[in-house]
C-alpha positions as CSV (number, residue, x, y, z in Angstrom):
1,M,-73.3,91.0,-58.6
2,S,-73.3,88.4,-55.8
3,E,-72.2,85.6,-58.3
4,F,-69.3,87.8,-59.3
5,C,-68.2,88.3,-55.7
6,V,-68.4,84.6,-55.0
7,S,-66.3,83.7,-58.0
8,E,-63.8,86.4,-57.2
9,F,-63.7,85.1,-53.6
10,C,-63.0,81.5,-54.8
11,V,-60.2,82.7,-57.0
12,D,-58.6,84.6,-54.1
13,I,-58.9,81.5,-51.8
14,S,-57.3,79.3,-54.5
15,S,-54.5,81.8,-54.9
16,V,-53.9,81.8,-51.2
17,L,-53.8,78.0,-51.0
18,D,-51.4,77.8,-54.0
19,S,-49.2,80.4,-52.4
20,A,-49.2,78.7,-49.1
21,L,-48.3,75.4,-50.7
22,A,-45.5,77.0,-52.7
23,M,-44.1,78.9,-49.7
24,I,-43.1,76.2,-47.2
25,R,-41.7,77.8,-44.1
26,A,-38.4,76.6,-42.7
27,N,-37.9,75.1,-39.3
28,F,-41.2,73.2,-39.2
29,L,-39.6,70.1,-37.7
30,S,-39.2,69.5,-34.0
31,S,-35.8,68.3,-32.7
32,D,-37.2,64.7,-32.3
33,E,-38.6,64.7,-35.9
34,R,-35.4,66.1,-37.3
35,F,-33.3,63.5,-35.4
36,E,-35.5,60.7,-36.7
37,L,-35.2,61.8,-40.3
38,E,-31.4,62.4,-40.1
39,R,-31.0,58.9,-38.7
40,C,-32.9,57.5,-41.7
41,V,-30.7,59.4,-44.2
42,R,-27.5,58.2,-42.5
43,R,-28.6,54.5,-42.1
44,Q,-26.7,52.6,-44.8
45,R,-29.2,49.8,-45.1
46,E,-32.1,52.1,-45.6
47,D,-34.1,51.7,-48.8
48,H,-32.9,54.3,-51.3
49,G,-36.4,55.7,-52.0
50,I,-37.3,56.1,-48.4
51,A,-34.0,57.8,-47.5
52,R,-34.5,60.2,-50.5
53,R,-37.9,61.2,-49.1
54,A,-36.4,61.9,-45.6
55,N,-33.6,63.9,-47.3
56,A,-36.2,66.0,-49.1
57,I,-38.1,66.8,-45.9
58,L,-34.9,67.8,-44.1
59,L,-34.0,70.1,-47.0
60,L,-37.4,71.8,-46.9
61,D,-36.9,72.3,-43.2
62,K,-33.7,74.1,-43.9
63,G,-35.5,76.5,-46.2
64,K,-34.8,75.0,-49.6
65,S,-37.6,75.4,-52.1
66,C,-39.4,72.5,-53.8
67,A,-38.0,73.4,-57.1
68,E,-34.4,73.4,-55.8
69,I,-34.8,70.0,-54.1
70,A,-36.5,68.6,-57.2
71,E,-33.6,69.7,-59.4
72,F,-31.1,68.2,-57.0
73,L,-32.9,64.8,-56.7
74,Y,-33.9,64.7,-60.4
75,L,-37.7,64.9,-59.6
76,D,-40.5,67.3,-60.4
77,D,-41.4,69.8,-57.7
78,D,-45.0,68.4,-57.4
79,T,-43.5,65.2,-56.1
80,V,-41.7,67.0,-53.4
81,R,-44.8,69.0,-52.4
82,G,-46.7,65.7,-52.3
83,W,-44.1,64.3,-49.9
84,Y,-44.4,67.4,-47.7
85,K,-48.2,67.2,-47.7
86,S,-48.2,63.5,-46.7
87,Y,-45.6,64.2,-44.0
88,R,-47.6,67.1,-42.5
89,H,-50.9,65.3,-42.6
90,N,-50.0,61.7,-41.7
91,G,-46.5,61.8,-40.3
92,W,-43.3,60.0,-41.2
93,E,-45.0,56.6,-41.2
94,D,-46.9,57.5,-44.4
95,L,-43.6,58.3,-46.2
96,A,-41.6,55.4,-44.7
97,L,-43.9,52.8,-46.5
98,D,-43.0,52.0,-50.1
99,G,-46.2,50.8,-51.6
100,W,-44.9,50.4,-55.1
101,Q,-45.7,46.8,-56.2
102,G,-44.7,46.9,-59.9
103,G,-46.9,46.4,-62.9
104,Q,-48.6,43.3,-64.2
105,S,-46.5,41.2,-66.5
106,Q,-47.5,41.3,-70.2
107,M,-46.7,37.6,-70.7
108,T,-48.6,34.6,-69.5
109,A,-47.0,31.8,-67.6
110,D,-47.1,29.6,-70.7
111,Q,-45.5,32.4,-72.8
112,V,-42.7,32.8,-70.2
113,S,-41.9,29.1,-70.3
114,E,-41.8,29.1,-74.1
115,L,-39.5,32.2,-74.1
116,C,-37.2,30.5,-71.6
117,I,-36.9,27.4,-73.7
118,W,-36.2,29.5,-76.8
119,L,-33.5,31.5,-75.0
120,E,-31.8,28.4,-73.6
121,D,-31.6,26.9,-77.1
122,R,-29.5,29.8,-78.5
123,F,-27.0,32.6,-77.5
124,C,-28.6,36.0,-78.2
125,R,-26.1,38.8,-78.3
126,S,-28.5,41.7,-78.0
127,A,-31.9,42.5,-76.4
128,S,-33.1,43.7,-79.8
129,E,-33.1,40.1,-81.1
130,I,-35.1,39.0,-78.1
131,R,-37.6,41.8,-78.4
132,A,-38.1,41.0,-82.1
133,H,-38.8,37.4,-81.2
134,I,-41.4,38.4,-78.6
135,V,-43.2,40.6,-81.1
136,A,-43.2,37.9,-83.8
137,Q,-44.2,35.1,-81.5
138,F,-46.5,36.7,-78.9
139,G,-47.5,40.0,-80.4
140,L,-46.1,41.9,-77.3
141,R,-43.9,44.9,-77.5
142,Y,-41.3,45.5,-74.8
143,S,-39.0,48.6,-74.5
144,H,-35.2,47.9,-74.3
145,S,-35.2,48.5,-70.5
146,G,-38.4,46.5,-70.1
147,C,-36.8,43.6,-71.9
148,L,-33.7,43.7,-69.7
149,K,-35.9,43.7,-66.6
150,L,-37.8,40.7,-67.9
151,L,-34.6,38.8,-68.6
152,H,-33.2,39.5,-65.2
153,R,-36.5,38.4,-63.6
154,L,-36.4,35.2,-65.5
155,G,-32.9,34.5,-64.3
156,F,-30.8,35.4,-67.4
157,E,-27.7,37.6,-67.4
158,Y,-25.5,39.2,-70.0
159,R,-22.2,37.2,-70.1
160,K,-19.3,36.5,-72.4
161,P,-18.5,32.9,-73.1
162,K,-15.1,31.5,-72.0
163,A,-12.6,30.5,-74.6
164,L,-12.5,26.7,-74.2
165,P,-9.4,25.1,-75.8
166,H,-9.5,21.7,-77.3
167,V,-8.3,19.3,-74.6
168,A,-7.5,15.6,-74.3
169,N,-10.3,13.4,-73.1
170,E,-10.9,13.1,-69.4
171,E,-9.4,9.6,-69.1
172,K,-6.0,10.7,-70.4
173,Q,-5.9,13.7,-68.2
174,A,-6.8,11.7,-65.1
175,E,-4.2,9.1,-66.0
176,F,-1.4,11.7,-66.2
177,I,-2.5,13.3,-62.9
178,A,-2.4,10.0,-61.2
179,F,1.0,9.2,-62.8
180,Y,2.4,12.5,-61.7
181,E,1.2,12.1,-58.1
182,S,2.7,8.6,-57.9
183,L,6.0,9.9,-59.3
184,L,6.3,12.6,-56.6
185,N,5.2,10.3,-53.8
186,N,7.9,7.8,-54.7
187,L,10.6,10.1,-55.9
188,P,14.0,9.2,-54.5
189,A,16.3,11.9,-53.0
190,D,18.6,11.8,-56.0
191,E,15.9,12.5,-58.5
192,T,14.1,15.7,-59.4
193,V,11.3,16.9,-61.7
194,Y,11.2,19.8,-64.2
195,F,8.5,21.1,-66.5
196,A,9.6,22.7,-69.8
197,D,8.0,24.7,-72.6
198,A,8.7,27.5,-75.0
199,V,7.2,31.0,-74.9
200,H,7.3,33.8,-77.5
201,P,6.4,37.2,-75.8
202,E,5.7,39.8,-78.5
203,H,6.9,43.4,-78.4
204,Q,3.5,45.0,-78.0
205,T,1.7,46.6,-75.1
206,K,-1.1,44.5,-73.5
207,P,-3.7,46.7,-71.7
208,A,-4.9,45.0,-68.5
209,F,-7.5,45.8,-65.9
210,G,-6.6,47.9,-62.8
211,W,-8.2,50.2,-60.2
212,V,-8.5,53.9,-61.0
213,R,-10.5,56.7,-59.6
214,K,-14.0,56.8,-61.0
215,G,-14.2,59.2,-64.0
216,A,-10.5,58.8,-64.9
217,N,-9.6,57.8,-68.4
218,P,-6.4,55.7,-68.2
219,A,-4.5,54.9,-71.4
220,V,-1.2,53.2,-72.2
221,K,1.0,53.7,-75.3
222,T,1.1,50.9,-77.8
223,T,3.9,49.8,-80.1
224,A,3.8,49.3,-83.8
225,G,6.3,46.5,-84.0
226,R,5.6,42.8,-83.9
227,G,9.0,41.6,-82.9
228,R,9.2,38.8,-80.3
229,V,11.6,37.1,-77.9
230,N,12.0,33.3,-78.1
231,I,12.4,31.6,-74.8
232,H,12.9,27.9,-74.3
233,G,12.7,27.4,-70.5
234,A,12.1,24.9,-67.7
235,L,11.0,25.1,-64.1
236,C,11.5,22.9,-61.0
237,L,8.7,23.6,-58.5
238,E,10.7,22.3,-55.6
239,N,13.3,25.1,-55.6
240,F,12.0,27.3,-58.5
241,D,15.2,26.7,-60.5
242,A,14.3,28.2,-63.9
243,P,17.0,27.5,-66.6
244,F,16.3,28.9,-70.1
245,V,17.9,29.6,-73.4
246,E,17.2,32.4,-75.8
247,P,17.4,30.9,-79.3
248,V,16.8,32.7,-82.6
249,T,14.4,29.8,-83.4
250,V,12.8,27.3,-81.1
251,D,13.8,23.9,-82.5
252,G,15.5,20.7,-81.6
253,N,18.9,22.5,-81.1
254,S,17.3,24.8,-78.5
255,A,15.7,21.8,-76.8
256,V,19.1,20.1,-76.5
257,Q,20.6,23.3,-75.1
258,L,17.9,23.5,-72.5
259,L,18.3,19.9,-71.5
260,T,22.0,20.4,-71.2
261,K,21.5,23.4,-68.8
262,I,19.1,21.3,-66.7
263,E,21.7,18.6,-66.3
264,A,24.4,21.2,-65.5
265,N,22.2,22.7,-62.7
266,N,21.7,19.2,-61.1
267,P,25.1,17.6,-60.9
268,T,24.2,15.3,-57.9
269,M,20.9,14.0,-59.5
270,T,21.0,10.5,-61.0
271,T,17.7,11.0,-62.9
272,I,16.0,14.2,-64.0
273,H,12.4,13.9,-65.1
274,V,11.5,16.5,-67.7
275,I,7.8,16.9,-68.5
276,W,6.9,18.8,-71.7
277,D,4.4,18.8,-74.5
278,N,4.3,17.0,-77.8
279,A,5.7,19.7,-80.0
280,A,7.7,18.5,-83.0
281,Y,11.0,20.0,-81.8
282,H,10.6,18.0,-78.5
283,R,10.4,14.7,-80.5
284,C,12.9,15.4,-83.3
285,A,16.0,13.4,-84.3
286,T,18.3,15.9,-82.7
287,V,16.8,15.4,-79.3
288,K,16.6,11.6,-79.7
289,K,20.3,11.5,-80.6
290,W,21.3,13.6,-77.5
291,L,19.2,11.4,-75.2
292,A,20.9,8.3,-76.6
293,R,24.2,9.2,-74.9
294,P,25.4,6.5,-72.4
295,D,25.7,9.0,-69.5
296,C,22.4,10.9,-70.2
297,R,20.5,11.6,-67.0
298,I,17.4,13.1,-68.6
299,H,14.2,11.1,-68.6
300,L,11.5,12.7,-70.8
301,I,7.8,12.5,-70.0
302,Q,5.2,13.6,-72.6
303,L,2.1,15.5,-71.6
304,P,-1.2,14.4,-73.0
305,A,-2.0,16.3,-76.2
306,Y,-3.8,19.7,-75.9
307,C,-3.3,19.9,-72.1
308,P,-1.4,23.1,-71.3
309,H,-3.3,23.3,-68.0
310,L,-1.2,20.3,-66.8
311,N,2.1,22.2,-67.3
312,P,2.9,24.7,-64.4
313,I,5.4,26.6,-66.5
314,E,2.5,27.9,-68.5
315,R,1.4,29.7,-65.3
316,L,4.9,31.1,-65.0
317,W,4.6,32.6,-68.4
318,A,1.4,34.2,-67.3
319,V,3.3,35.7,-64.3
320,L,5.9,37.0,-66.8
321,H,3.3,38.7,-68.9
322,A,1.7,40.3,-65.8
323,H,5.1,41.8,-64.7
324,V,6.6,42.6,-68.1
325,T,3.9,43.2,-70.8
326,H,0.7,44.2,-69.0
327,N,0.3,48.0,-69.2
328,R,4.0,48.4,-70.0
329,F,5.3,50.4,-72.9
330,Y,8.8,49.8,-74.3
331,P,9.9,52.1,-77.1
332,T,12.4,49.6,-78.7
333,Q,12.6,45.9,-79.2
334,K,15.9,45.8,-77.3
335,Q,14.3,47.4,-74.2
336,F,11.5,44.9,-74.3
337,A,13.9,41.9,-74.7
338,D,16.0,43.3,-71.8
339,A,12.9,43.5,-69.6
340,V,12.0,39.8,-70.4
341,L,15.5,38.6,-69.7
342,Q,15.7,40.6,-66.5
343,F,12.6,39.0,-65.2
344,L,14.0,35.5,-65.9
345,R,17.5,36.2,-64.7
346,Q,16.8,38.4,-61.7
347,T,13.2,38.7,-60.7
348,I,12.5,35.0,-60.5
349,P,15.6,34.0,-58.4
350,K,15.0,37.0,-56.1
351,N,11.2,36.9,-55.6
352,W,10.3,33.3,-56.5
353,R,8.6,32.8,-53.1
354,E,6.0,35.4,-54.1
355,F,5.1,33.4,-57.2
356,R,4.7,30.0,-55.5
357,D,1.0,30.4,-54.9
358,Q,0.4,31.3,-58.6
359,V,2.7,28.7,-60.2
360,T,1.6,25.3,-58.7
361,D,0.9,21.7,-59.7
362,N,-2.6,21.9,-58.5
363,F,-4.0,20.0,-61.5
364,R,-7.6,19.2,-62.3
365,V,-9.4,17.4,-65.1
366,I,-11.1,19.9,-67.5
367,S,-14.3,18.6,-69.1
368,H,-16.4,20.1,-71.8
369,Q,-19.4,18.7,-69.9
370,N,-19.0,21.4,-67.3
371,F,-19.8,24.1,-69.9
372,R,-22.6,24.9,-72.3
373,V,-20.5,24.7,-75.5
374,L,-21.9,27.0,-78.2
375,A,-22.2,25.6,-81.7
């Protein structure tokens, strides 16, 4: 009989304790305690885990249940009860310490070194490939998230390689840059310099990055056509004069038309230096014949092969695309062509000072030695 009573008594005490733990009374914090916790929650530099614990204690003080807080913080209610118990028994100092130290690495130092050498010798596009290698080589199994943490800890990151165009050797690039600087430094008042090139913007929408509210789903209409506008243009960085022609086909005739416009725009100049690339239509017989005129004032200078980065007009074409084609939809080919021509005829003359920082002759030598070139 007595054993039955003791057992019954123990059950009753257990029920009372569980009930007391489940029913946490509100307003158990003093004003000083509440102020300390609120300051922790609002402090921007506070550790996220510590601030979350302070937030949970404040919500309990306001009468929220452990289950409600756990659902809000994506935890289990036992964790919240544990925080409350630690706070009531040991104070805020017990919760303000983050004692998590992380787990022991599965890999030895030698295995880590071997993995790093293997990774640096190739370009792995997915963590699955790396996980498979770790299993095959070391007999260790990592989860996807565990593999990512391992890679970050070893100093690796997920990046896309840059598109590296074929360029002239460093010596030829340096020679041209030195020549160009000497040309400008010794340029007489009755001479000027133009850069020239052709561009062929296509009638198609080019999506580009931009800032939108988080959760928004921006979209831009695209075109089905592939028509393009041919522009053969030039640019003087001194005054941003940008003559151009709009030929049906970019060829020797359009090159001569462009050179003629450049001469017409500079009636007082005795010599006009025109720098352009080695395209066939820039070296054809039609151009040579036009240059052979006795009164020709054009002096042509060829860029080194495969060096578009040494031609500032390429940067002007990039500005054109940013203003005309990026995130812009034109229902018809004519509307697209009109927008391109309006930029060249009106926007550049009106706003050219805004483009000077983007379109410059700040040249540099590009070397493949500065990159890890993938095979």
